[in-house]
C-alpha positions as protocol buffer text, in pm:
chain_id: "A"
residue {
  index: 1
  type: UNK
  ca { x: -76 y: 955 z: 2718 }
}
residue {
  index: 2
  type: UNK
  ca { x: 238 y: 850 z: 2923 }
}
residue {
  index: 3
  type: UNK
  ca { x: 498 y: 1049 z: 3031 }
}
residue {
  index: 4
  type: UNK
  ca { x: 753 y: 799 z: 2793 }
}
residue {
  index: 5
  type: UNK
  ca { x: 516 y: 911 z: 2525 }
}
residue {
  index: 6
  type: UNK
  ca { x: 715 y: 1197 z: 2379 }
}
residue {
  index: 7
  type: UNK
  ca { x: 773 y: 1291 z: 2000 }
}
residue {
  index: 8
  type: UNK
  ca { x: 1099 y: 1131 z: 1824 }
}
residue {
  index: 9
  type: UNK
  ca { x: 1282 y: 1301 z: 1529 }
}
residue {
  index: 10
  type: UNK
  ca { x: 1574 y: 1111 z: 1351 }
}
residue {
  index: 11
  type: UNK
  ca { x: 1758 y: 1121 z: 1025 }
}
residue {
  index: 12
  type: UNK
  ca { x: 1661 y: 829 z: 778 }
}
residue {
  index: 13
  type: UNK
  ca { x: 1730 y: 734 z: 464 }
}
residue {
  index: 14
  type: UNK
  ca { x: 1449 y: 917 z: 271 }
}
residue {
  index: 15
  type: UNK
  ca { x: 1483 y: 1247 z: 510 }
}
residue {
  index: 16
  type: UNK
  ca { x: 1374 y: 1342 z: 847 }
}
residue {
  index: 17
  type: UNK
  ca { x: 1145 y: 1068 z: 1002 }
}
residue {
  index: 18
  type: UNK
  ca { x: 930 y: 1200 z: 1322 }
}
residue {
  index: 19
  type: UNK
  ca { x: 724 y: 956 z: 1563 }
}
residue {
  index: 20
  type: UNK
  ca { x: 450 y: 1155 z: 1684 }
}
residue {
  index: 21
  type: UNK
  ca { x: 232 y: 1028 z: 1982 }
}
residue {
  index: 22
  type: UNK
  ca { x: -145 y: 1053 z: 1921 }
}
residue {
  index: 23
  type: UNK
  ca { x: -269 y: 1271 z: 2228 }
}
residue {
  index: 24
  type: UNK
  ca { x: -638 y: 1126 z: 2198 }
}
residue {
  index: 25
  type: UNK
  ca { x: -535 y: 705 z: 2177 }
}
residue {
  index: 26
  type: UNK
  ca { x: -273 y: 573 z: 2465 }
}
residue {
  index: 27
  type: UNK
  ca { x: 33 y: 402 z: 2246 }
}
residue {
  index: 28
  type: UNK
  ca { x: -95 y: 551 z: 1913 }
}
residue {
  index: 29
  type: UNK
  ca { x: 179 y: 729 z: 1695 }
}
residue {
  index: 30
  type: UNK
  ca { x: 199 y: 892 z: 1350 }
}
residue {
  index: 31
  type: UNK
  ca { x: 481 y: 826 z: 1152 }
}
residue {
  index: 32
  type: UNK
  ca { x: 594 y: 1117 z: 917 }
}
residue {
  index: 33
  type: UNK
  ca { x: 901 y: 1166 z: 671 }
}
residue {
  index: 34
  type: UNK
  ca { x: 998 y: 1527 z: 578 }
}
residue {
  index: 35
  type: UNK
  ca { x: 642 y: 1631 z: 703 }
}
residue {
  index: 36
  type: UNK
  ca { x: 445 y: 1385 z: 473 }
}
residue {
  index: 37
  type: UNK
  ca { x: 247 y: 1112 z: 672 }
}
residue {
  index: 38
  type: UNK
  ca { x: 363 y: 762 z: 624 }
}
residue {
  index: 39
  type: UNK
  ca { x: 181 y: 541 z: 886 }
}
residue {
  index: 40
  type: UNK
  ca { x: -29 y: 545 z: 1199 }
}
residue {
  index: 41
  type: UNK
  ca { x: 1 y: 270 z: 1429 }
}
residue {
  index: 42
  type: UNK
  ca { x: -168 y: 148 z: 1768 }
}
residue {
  index: 43
  type: UNK
  ca { x: 1 y: -109 z: 1909 }
}
residue {
  index: 44
  type: UNK
  ca { x: -263 y: -187 z: 2192 }
}
residue {
  index: 45
  type: UNK
  ca { x: -514 y: -191 z: 1859 }
}
residue {
  index: 46
  type: UNK
  ca { x: -329 y: -349 z: 1563 }
}
residue {
  index: 47
  type: UNK
  ca { x: -697 y: -315 z: 1382 }
}
residue {
  index: 48
  type: UNK
  ca { x: -723 y: 31 z: 1401 }
}
residue {
  index: 49
  type: UNK
  ca { x: -646 y: 182 z: 1027 }
}
residue {
  index: 50
  type: UNK
  ca { x: -651 y: 545 z: 1078 }
}
residue {
  index: 51
  type: UNK
  ca { x: -563 y: 634 z: 703 }
}
residue {
  index: 52
  type: UNK
  ca { x: -870 y: 629 z: 468 }
}
residue {
  index: 53
  type: UNK
  ca { x: -647 y: 418 z: 198 }
}
residue {
  index: 54
  type: UNK
  ca { x: -457 y: 189 z: 461 }
}
residue {
  index: 55
  type: UNK
  ca { x: -809 y: 102 z: 553 }
}
residue {
  index: 56
  type: UNK
  ca { x: -932 y: 33 z: 156 }
}
residue {
  index: 57
  type: UNK
  ca { x: -609 y: -179 z: 164 }
}
residue {
  index: 58
  type: UNK
  ca { x: -708 y: -349 z: 500 }
}
residue {
  index: 59
  type: UNK
  ca { x: -1081 y: -407 z: 343 }
}
residue {
  index: 60
  type: UNK
  ca { x: -873 y: -565 z: 46 }
}
residue {
  index: 61
  type: UNK
  ca { x: -681 y: -781 z: 283 }
}
residue {
  index: 62
  type: UNK
  ca { x: -1039 y: -883 z: 435 }
}
residue {
  index: 63
  type: UNK
  ca { x: -1169 y: -991 z: 102 }
}
residue {
  index: 64
  type: UNK
  ca { x: -867 y: -1178 z: -30 }
}
residue {
  index: 65
  type: UNK
  ca { x: -956 y: -1548 z: 166 }
}
residue {
  index: 66
  type: UNK
  ca { x: -1221 y: -1692 z: 428 }
}
residue {
  index: 67
  type: UNK
  ca { x: -1205 y: -1477 z: 709 }
}
residue {
  index: 68
  type: UNK
  ca { x: -896 y: -1568 z: 942 }
}
residue {
  index: 69
  type: UNK
  ca { x: -760 y: -1765 z: 695 }
}
residue {
  index: 70
  type: UNK
  ca { x: -374 y: -1762 z: 702 }
}
residue {
  index: 71
  type: UNK
  ca { x: -229 y: -1634 z: 359 }
}
residue {
  index: 72
  type: UNK
  ca { x: 118 y: -1613 z: 261 }
}
residue {
  index: 73
  type: UNK
  ca { x: 164 y: -1203 z: 230 }
}
residue {
  index: 74
  type: UNK
  ca { x: 452 y: -969 z: 32 }
}
residue {
  index: 75
  type: UNK
  ca { x: 385 y: -629 z: 173 }
}
residue {
  index: 76
  type: UNK
  ca { x: 635 y: -379 z: -39 }
}
residue {
  index: 77
  type: UNK
  ca { x: 694 y: -70 z: 161 }
}
residue {
  index: 78
  type: UNK
  ca { x: 698 y: -77 z: 496 }
}
residue {
  index: 79
  type: UNK
  ca { x: 658 y: 224 z: 680 }
}
residue {
  index: 80
  type: UNK
  ca { x: 559 y: 162 z: 1030 }
}
residue {
  index: 81
  type: UNK
  ca { x: 446 y: -217 z: 980 }
}
residue {
  index: 82
  type: UNK
  ca { x: 55 y: -117 z: 996 }
}
residue {
  index: 83
  type: UNK
  ca { x: -46 y: -366 z: 729 }
}
residue {
  index: 84
  type: UNK
  ca { x: 181 y: -635 z: 851 }
}
residue {
  index: 85
  type: UNK
  ca { x: 50 y: -587 z: 1243 }
}
residue {
  index: 86
  type: UNK
  ca { x: -302 y: -560 z: 1098 }
}
residue {
  index: 87
  type: UNK
  ca { x: -277 y: -919 z: 935 }
}
residue {
  index: 88
  type: UNK
  ca { x: -98 y: -1098 z: 1196 }
}
residue {
  index: 89
  type: UNK
  ca { x: -400 y: -978 z: 1401 }
}
residue {
  index: 90
  type: UNK
  ca { x: -689 y: -1084 z: 1196 }
}
residue {
  index: 91
  type: UNK
  ca { x: -503 y: -1344 z: 962 }
}
residue {
  index: 92
  type: UNK
  ca { x: -336 y: -1524 z: 1224 }
}
residue {
  index: 93
  type: UNK
  ca { x: -36 y: -1772 z: 1116 }
}
residue {
  index: 94
  type: UNK
  ca { x: 5 y: -1566 z: 775 }
}
residue {
  index: 95
  type: UNK
  ca { x: 346 y: -1548 z: 661 }
}
residue {
  index: 96
  type: UNK
  ca { x: 471 y: -1190 z: 559 }
}
residue {
  index: 97
  type: UNK
  ca { x: 735 y: -1048 z: 404 }
}
residue {
  index: 98
  type: UNK
  ca { x: 794 y: -670 z: 427 }
}
residue {
  index: 99
  type: UNK
  ca { x: 1031 y: -509 z: 231 }
}
residue {
  index: 100
  type: UNK
  ca { x: 1159 y: -124 z: 291 }
}
residue {
  index: 101
  type: UNK
  ca { x: 1438 y: 15 z: 113 }
}
residue {
  index: 102
  type: UNK
  ca { x: 1512 y: 274 z: 422 }
}
residue {
  index: 103
  type: UNK
  ca { x: 1715 y: 78 z: 660 }
}
residue {
  index: 104
  type: UNK
  ca { x: 1758 y: 363 z: 917 }
}
residue {
  index: 105
  type: UNK
  ca { x: 1346 y: 386 z: 879 }
}
residue {
  index: 106
  type: UNK
  ca { x: 1328 y: 36 z: 973 }
}
residue {
  index: 107
  type: UNK
  ca { x: 1565 y: 58 z: 1297 }
}
residue {
  index: 108
  type: UNK
  ca { x: 1387 y: 353 z: 1401 }
}
residue {
  index: 109
  type: UNK
  ca { x: 1051 y: 174 z: 1397 }
}
residue {
  index: 110
  type: UNK
  ca { x: 1188 y: -165 z: 1551 }
}
residue {
  index: 111
  type: UNK
  ca { x: 1357 y: 53 z: 1831 }
}
residue {
  index: 112
  type: UNK
  ca { x: 1021 y: 202 z: 1873 }
}
residue {
  index: 113
  type: UNK
  ca { x: 708 y: 41 z: 1768 }
}
residue {
  index: 114
  type: UNK
  ca { x: 826 y: -320 z: 1824 }
}
residue {
  index: 115
  type: UNK
  ca { x: 621 y: -581 z: 1641 }
}
residue {
  index: 116
  type: UNK
  ca { x: 409 y: -741 z: 1941 }
}
residue {
  index: 117
  type: UNK
  ca { x: 465 y: -1098 z: 2071 }
}
residue {
  index: 118
  type: UNK
  ca { x: 258 y: -1371 z: 1874 }
}
residue {
  index: 119
  type: UNK
  ca { x: 289 y: -1096 z: 1545 }
}
residue {
  index: 120
  type: UNK
  ca { x: 351 y: -1445 z: 1388 }
}
residue {
  index: 121
  type: UNK
  ca { x: 615 y: -1513 z: 1115 }
}
residue {
  index: 122
  type: UNK
  ca { x: 714 y: -1155 z: 989 }
}
residue {
  index: 123
  type: UNK
  ca { x: 1034 y: -1120 z: 804 }
}
residue {
  index: 124
  type: UNK
  ca { x: 1142 y: -726 z: 739 }
}
residue {
  index: 125
  type: UNK
  ca { x: 1412 y: -694 z: 472 }
}
residue {
  index: 126
  type: UNK
  ca { x: 1617 y: -376 z: 414 }
}
residue {
  index: 127
  type: UNK
  ca { x: 1582 y: -372 z: 0 }
}
residue {
  index: 128
  type: UNK
  ca { x: 1517 y: -253 z: -309 }
}
residue {
  index: 129
  type: UNK
  ca { x: 1132 y: -325 z: -381 }
}
residue {
  index: 130
  type: UNK
  ca { x: 1216 y: -438 z: -729 }
}
residue {
  index: 131
  type: UNK
  ca { x: 1528 y: -594 z: -631 }
}
residue {
  index: 132
  type: UNK
  ca { x: 1383 y: -820 z: -394 }
}
residue {
  index: 133
  type: UNK
  ca { x: 1063 y: -904 z: -635 }
}
residue {
  index: 134
  type: UNK
  ca { x: 1273 y: -1032 z: -888 }
}
residue {
  index: 135
  type: UNK
  ca { x: 1461 y: -1256 z: -682 }
}
residue {
  index: 136
  type: UNK
  ca { x: 1189 y: -1369 z: -489 }
}
residue {
  index: 137
  type: UNK
  ca { x: 1048 y: -1754 z: -554 }
}
residue {
  index: 138
  type: UNK
  ca { x: 787 y: -1812 z: -833 }
}
residue {
  index: 139
  type: UNK
  ca { x: 438 y: -1891 z: -689 }
}
residue {
  index: 140
  type: UNK
  ca { x: 532 y: -1789 z: -356 }
}
residue {
  index: 141
  type: UNK
  ca { x: 273 y: -1487 z: -246 }
}
residue {
  index: 142
  type: UNK
  ca { x: -108 y: -1534 z: -194 }
}
residue {
  index: 143
  type: UNK
  ca { x: -136 y: -1139 z: -175 }
}
residue {
  index: 144
  type: UNK
  ca { x: 111 y: -893 z: -279 }
}
residue {
  index: 145
  type: UNK
  ca { x: 57 y: -510 z: -137 }
}
residue {
  index: 146
  type: UNK
  ca { x: 248 y: -242 z: -302 }
}
residue {
  index: 147
  type: UNK
  ca { x: 265 y: 97 z: -95 }
}
residue {
  index: 148
  type: UNK
  ca { x: 634 y: 217 z: -195 }
}
residue {
  index: 149
  type: UNK
  ca { x: 718 y: 622 z: -210 }
}
residue {
  index: 150
  type: UNK
  ca { x: 1054 y: 730 z: -195 }
}
residue {
  index: 151
  type: UNK
  ca { x: 925 y: 1077 z: -66 }
}
residue {
  index: 152
  type: UNK
  ca { x: 611 y: 1155 z: -199 }
}
residue {
  index: 153
  type: UNK
  ca { x: 615 y: 960 z: -549 }
}
residue {
  index: 154
  type: UNK
  ca { x: 641 y: 572 z: -612 }
}
residue {
  index: 155
  type: UNK
  ca { x: 970 y: 529 z: -795 }
}
residue {
  index: 156
  type: UNK
  ca { x: 1024 y: 458 z: -1168 }
}
residue {
  index: 157
  type: UNK
  ca { x: 1129 y: 112 z: -1138 }
}
residue {
  index: 158
  type: UNK
  ca { x: 771 y: 21 z: -988 }
}
residue {
  index: 159
  type: UNK
  ca { x: 568 y: 182 z: -1273 }
}
residue {
  index: 160
  type: UNK
  ca { x: 679 y: -21 z: -1564 }
}
residue {
  index: 161
  type: UNK
  ca { x: 501 y: -380 z: -1750 }
}
residue {
  index: 162
  type: UNK
  ca { x: 812 y: -556 z: -1677 }
}
residue {
  index: 163
  type: UNK
  ca { x: 730 y: -465 z: -1311 }
}
residue {
  index: 164
  type: UNK
  ca { x: 360 y: -583 z: -1344 }
}
residue {
  index: 165
  type: UNK
  ca { x: 527 y: -916 z: -1526 }
}
residue {
  index: 166
  type: UNK
  ca { x: 750 y: -941 z: -1208 }
}
residue {
  index: 167
  type: UNK
  ca { x: 442 y: -915 z: -975 }
}
residue {
  index: 168
  type: UNK
  ca { x: 238 y: -1184 z: -1122 }
}
residue {
  index: 169
  type: UNK
  ca { x: 554 y: -1411 z: -1183 }
}
residue {
  index: 170
  type: UNK
  ca { x: 563 y: -1412 z: -766 }
}
residue {
  index: 171
  type: UNK
  ca { x: 177 y: -1447 z: -736 }
}
residue {
  index: 172
  type: UNK
  ca { x: 1 y: -1785 z: -715 }
}
residue {
  index: 173
  type: UNK
  ca { x: -256 y: -1896 z: -934 }
}
residue {
  index: 174
  type: UNK
  ca { x: -565 y: -1673 z: -823 }
}
residue {
  index: 175
  type: UNK
  ca { x: -321 y: -1453 z: -614 }
}
residue {
  index: 176
  type: UNK
  ca { x: -393 y: -1053 z: -553 }
}
residue {
  index: 177
  type: UNK
  ca { x: -178 y: -762 z: -627 }
}
residue {
  index: 178
  type: UNK
  ca { x: -307 y: -423 z: -441 }
}
residue {
  index: 179
  type: UNK
  ca { x: -95 y: -113 z: -486 }
}
residue {
  index: 180
  type: UNK
  ca { x: -163 y: 228 z: -326 }
}
residue {
  index: 181
  type: UNK
  ca { x: -90 y: 482 z: -590 }
}
residue {
  index: 182
  type: UNK
  ca { x: -116 y: 883 z: -596 }
}
residue {
  index: 183
  type: UNK
  ca { x: -235 y: 1081 z: -920 }
}
residue {
  index: 184
  type: UNK
  ca { x: -492 y: 1377 z: -986 }
}
residue {
  index: 185
  type: UNK
  ca { x: -627 y: 1530 z: -1331 }
}
residue {
  index: 186
  type: UNK
  ca { x: -554 y: 1431 z: -1612 }
}
residue {
  index: 187
  type: UNK
  ca { x: -448 y: 1096 z: -1471 }
}
residue {
  index: 188
  type: UNK
  ca { x: -154 y: 1017 z: -1702 }
}
residue {
  index: 189
  type: UNK
  ca { x: 12 y: 814 z: -1469 }
}
residue {
  index: 190
  type: UNK
  ca { x: -294 y: 588 z: -1318 }
}
residue {
  index: 191
  type: UNK
  ca { x: -395 y: 556 z: -1655 }
}
residue {
  index: 192
  type: UNK
  ca { x: -50 y: 376 z: -1734 }
}
residue {
  index: 193
  type: UNK
  ca { x: -31 y: 198 z: -1410 }
}
residue {
  index: 194
  type: UNK
  ca { x: -363 y: 35 z: -1515 }
}
residue {
  index: 195
  type: UNK
  ca { x: -256 y: -35 z: -1863 }
}
residue {
  index: 196
  type: UNK
  ca { x: 71 y: -240 z: -1737 }
}
residue {
  index: 197
  type: UNK
  ca { x: -117 y: -449 z: -1519 }
}
residue {
  index: 198
  type: UNK
  ca { x: -427 y: -493 z: -1781 }
}
residue {
  index: 199
  type: UNK
  ca { x: -163 y: -631 z: -2047 }
}
residue {
  index: 200
  type: UNK
  ca { x: -51 y: -920 z: -1728 }
}
residue {
  index: 201
  type: UNK
  ca { x: -339 y: -987 z: -1555 }
}
residue {
  index: 202
  type: UNK
  ca { x: -707 y: -1059 z: -1649 }
}
residue {
  index: 203
  type: UNK
  ca { x: -918 y: -860 z: -1397 }
}
residue {
  index: 204
  type: UNK
  ca { x: -847 y: -509 z: -1277 }
}
residue {
  index: 205
  type: UNK
  ca { x: -1083 y: -260 z: -1043 }
}
residue {
  index: 206
  type: UNK
  ca { x: -1012 y: 89 z: -885 }
}
residue {
  index: 207
  type: UNK
  ca { x: -1077 y: 183 z: -557 }
}
residue {
  index: 208
  type: UNK
  ca { x: -1118 y: 562 z: -528 }
}
residue {
  index: 209
  type: UNK
  ca { x: -1300 y: 834 z: -372 }
}
residue {
  index: 210
  type: UNK
  ca { x: -1550 y: 988 z: -637 }
}
residue {
  index: 211
  type: UNK
  ca { x: -1438 y: 1330 z: -612 }
}
residue {
  index: 212
  type: UNK
  ca { x: -1057 y: 1191 z: -680 }
}
residue {
  index: 213
  type: UNK
  ca { x: -1163 y: 1012 z: -1009 }
}
residue {
  index: 214
  type: UNK
  ca { x: -1395 y: 1323 z: -1094 }
}
residue {
  index: 215
  type: UNK
  ca { x: -1051 y: 1523 z: -1125 }
}
residue {
  index: 216
  type: UNK
  ca { x: -1212 y: 1745 z: -825 }
}
residue {
  index: 217
  type: UNK
  ca { x: -841 y: 1674 z: -649 }
}
residue {
  index: 218
  type: UNK
  ca { x: -503 y: 1504 z: -581 }
}
residue {
  index: 219
  type: UNK
  ca { x: -555 y: 1165 z: -416 }
}
residue {
  index: 220
  type: UNK
  ca { x: -475 y: 816 z: -338 }
}
residue {
  index: 221
  type: UNK
  ca { x: -591 y: 504 z: -530 }
}
residue {
  index: 222
  type: UNK
  ca { x: -579 y: 127 z: -462 }
}
residue {
  index: 223
  type: UNK
  ca { x: -538 y: -64 z: -768 }
}
residue {
  index: 224
  type: UNK
  ca { x: -638 y: -455 z: -765 }
}
residue {
  index: 225
  type: UNK
  ca { x: -522 y: -703 z: -1040 }
}
residue {
  index: 226
  type: UNK
  ca { x: -567 y: -1072 z: -1076 }
}
residue {
  index: 227
  type: UNK
  ca { x: -605 y: -1361 z: -1308 }
}
residue {
  index: 228
  type: UNK
  ca { x: -921 y: -1469 z: -1091 }
}
residue {
  index: 229
  type: UNK
  ca { x: -1227 y: -1309 z: -992 }
}
residue {
  index: 230
  type: UNK
  ca { x: -1180 y: -984 z: -824 }
}
residue {
  index: 231
  type: UNK
  ca { x: -1415 y: -962 z: -458 }
}
residue {
  index: 232
  type: UNK
  ca { x: -1568 y: -628 z: -581 }
}
residue {
  index: 233
  type: UNK
  ca { x: -1903 y: -671 z: -413 }
}
residue {
  index: 234
  type: UNK
  ca { x: -1755 y: -750 z: -82 }
}
residue {
  index: 235
  type: UNK
  ca { x: -1503 y: -436 z: -118 }
}
residue {
  index: 236
  type: UNK
  ca { x: -1752 y: -206 z: -229 }
}
residue {
  index: 237
  type: UNK
  ca { x: -1934 y: -253 z: 78 }
}
residue {
  index: 238
  type: UNK
  ca { x: -1684 y: -201 z: 306 }
}
residue {
  index: 239
  type: UNK
  ca { x: -1514 y: 92 z: 119 }
}
residue {
  index: 240
  type: UNK
  ca { x: -1889 y: 236 z: 114 }
}
residue {
  index: 241
  type: UNK
  ca { x: -1909 y: 200 z: 451 }
}
residue {
  index: 242
  type: UNK
  ca { x: -1585 y: 409 z: 538 }
}
residue {
  index: 243
  type: UNK
  ca { x: -1629 y: 780 z: 691 }
}
residue {
  index: 244
  type: UNK
  ca { x: -1514 y: 886 z: 344 }
}
residue {
  index: 245
  type: UNK
  ca { x: -1700 y: 667 z: 111 }
}
residue {
  index: 246
  type: UNK
  ca { x: -1515 y: 491 z: -197 }
}
residue {
  index: 247
  type: UNK
  ca { x: -1621 y: 355 z: -537 }
}
residue {
  index: 248
  type: UNK
  ca { x: -1482 y: 24 z: -672 }
}
residue {
  index: 249
  type: UNK
  ca { x: -1501 y: 109 z: -1080 }
}
residue {
  index: 250
  type: UNK
  ca { x: -1388 y: -251 z: -1277 }
}
residue {
  index: 251
  type: UNK
  ca { x: -1558 y: -361 z: -1601 }
}
residue {
  index: 252
  type: UNK
  ca { x: -1630 y: -125 z: -1874 }
}
residue {
  index: 253
  type: UNK
  ca { x: -1631 y: 169 z: -1656 }
}
residue {
  index: 254
  type: UNK
  ca { x: -1241 y: 128 z: -1580 }
}
residue {
  index: 255
  type: UNK
  ca { x: -1225 y: 21 z: -1932 }
}
residue {
  index: 256
  type: UNK
  ca { x: -1353 y: 373 z: -2043 }
}
residue {
  index: 257
  type: UNK
  ca { x: -1127 y: 532 z: -1765 }
}
residue {
  index: 258
  type: UNK
  ca { x: -795 y: 377 z: -1900 }
}
residue {
  index: 259
  type: UNK
  ca { x: -891 y: 498 z: -2226 }
}
residue {
  index: 260
  type: UNK
  ca { x: -609 y: 504 z: -2502 }
}
residue {
  index: 261
  type: UNK
  ca { x: -332 y: 452 z: -2252 }
}
residue {
  index: 262
  type: UNK
  ca { x: -52 y: 187 z: -2320 }
}
residue {
  index: 263
  type: UNK
  ca { x: 174 y: -32 z: -2127 }
}
residue {
  index: 264
  type: UNK
  ca { x: 528 y: 188 z: -2005 }
}
residue {
  index: 265
  type: UNK
  ca { x: 848 y: -24 z: -2054 }
}
residue {
  index: 266
  type: UNK
  ca { x: 1083 y: 12 z: -1815 }
}
residue {
  index: 267
  type: UNK
  ca { x: 1302 y: 237 z: -2058 }
}
residue {
  index: 268
  type: UNK
  ca { x: 1001 y: 492 z: -2027 }
}
residue {
  index: 269
  type: UNK
  ca { x: 892 y: 479 z: -1682 }
}
residue {
  index: 270
  type: UNK
  ca { x: 872 y: 729 z: -1472 }
}
residue {
  index: 271
  type: UNK
  ca { x: 789 y: 861 z: -1092 }
}
residue {
  index: 272
  type: UNK
  ca { x: 444 y: 901 z: -1000 }
}
residue {
  index: 273
  type: UNK
  ca { x: 364 y: 1283 z: -1004 }
}
residue {
  index: 274
  type: UNK
  ca { x: 478 y: 1525 z: -732 }
}
residue {
  index: 275
  type: UNK
  ca { x: 165 y: 1608 z: -549 }
}
residue {
  index: 276
  type: UNK
  ca { x: 45 y: 1955 z: -535 }
}
residue {
  index: 277
  type: UNK
  ca { x: 219 y: 2144 z: -245 }
}
residue {
  index: 278
  type: UNK
  ca { x: 19 y: 2065 z: 76 }
}
residue {
  index: 279
  type: UNK
  ca { x: -147 y: 1749 z: -53 }
}
residue {
  index: 280
  type: UNK
  ca { x: 25 y: 1516 z: 213 }
}
residue {
  index: 281
  type: UNK
  ca { x: 220 y: 1783 z: 399 }
}
residue {
  index: 282
  type: UNK
  ca { x: 164 y: 1826 z: 777 }
}
residue {
  index: 283
  type: UNK
  ca { x: 206 y: 2151 z: 887 }
}
């Protein structure tokens, strides 16, 4: 770690942000907001994905098209721009739109963790994700990645079936939607999100560690939706090889998991559940 790599602390829209250098990797940084880890970036190695759920989203991008093929990507939720950096490195020429509500956070990242030269076309918007999506052109994206948290909860405007319809409108035919969600048993929120997207898309899958889906602990799950066949086989192989293996659930198993859950309209939408104390918080 160089002498210049010292922690940065700043008040942002969602609380107190901290950029902390990783003592084990030169030019690598952890972003937290109010103590909750938000992003990890290695400026020298944009293909290094530290968080397990981010690695799974990276696997989704890897499987979304032929290796190296450029894509039109929408990232709802920016953080430290970890996935846009990854996509720029692995799919050069991609056109990326990044939507982050917290303008002061974006300013912090732009100042201290700037995008590298040659990162390609990455447009960053300080805007509400739902509002931006509603104004986006129809059939303009190949992949939408949603990783939006207000604090430690997904905002209510992103948990309804109307939101799912907006995502479908912006995706091209055969496009792929992926969302990072967090829940624990009895999974009322996660089941409702799957019901929302099942009402709009023809194919769904869920990526999560078995311990999470068995209700042993609160944790992340990646929801996938498309009107085309999902790359389940390739994705399952990549996720199974991770340090903390995840399982890809689809078909009848996923239908049983959703059970009697019904789509949630805007009028009844609520934020995702508050994580149990200490779940994602650093000391």
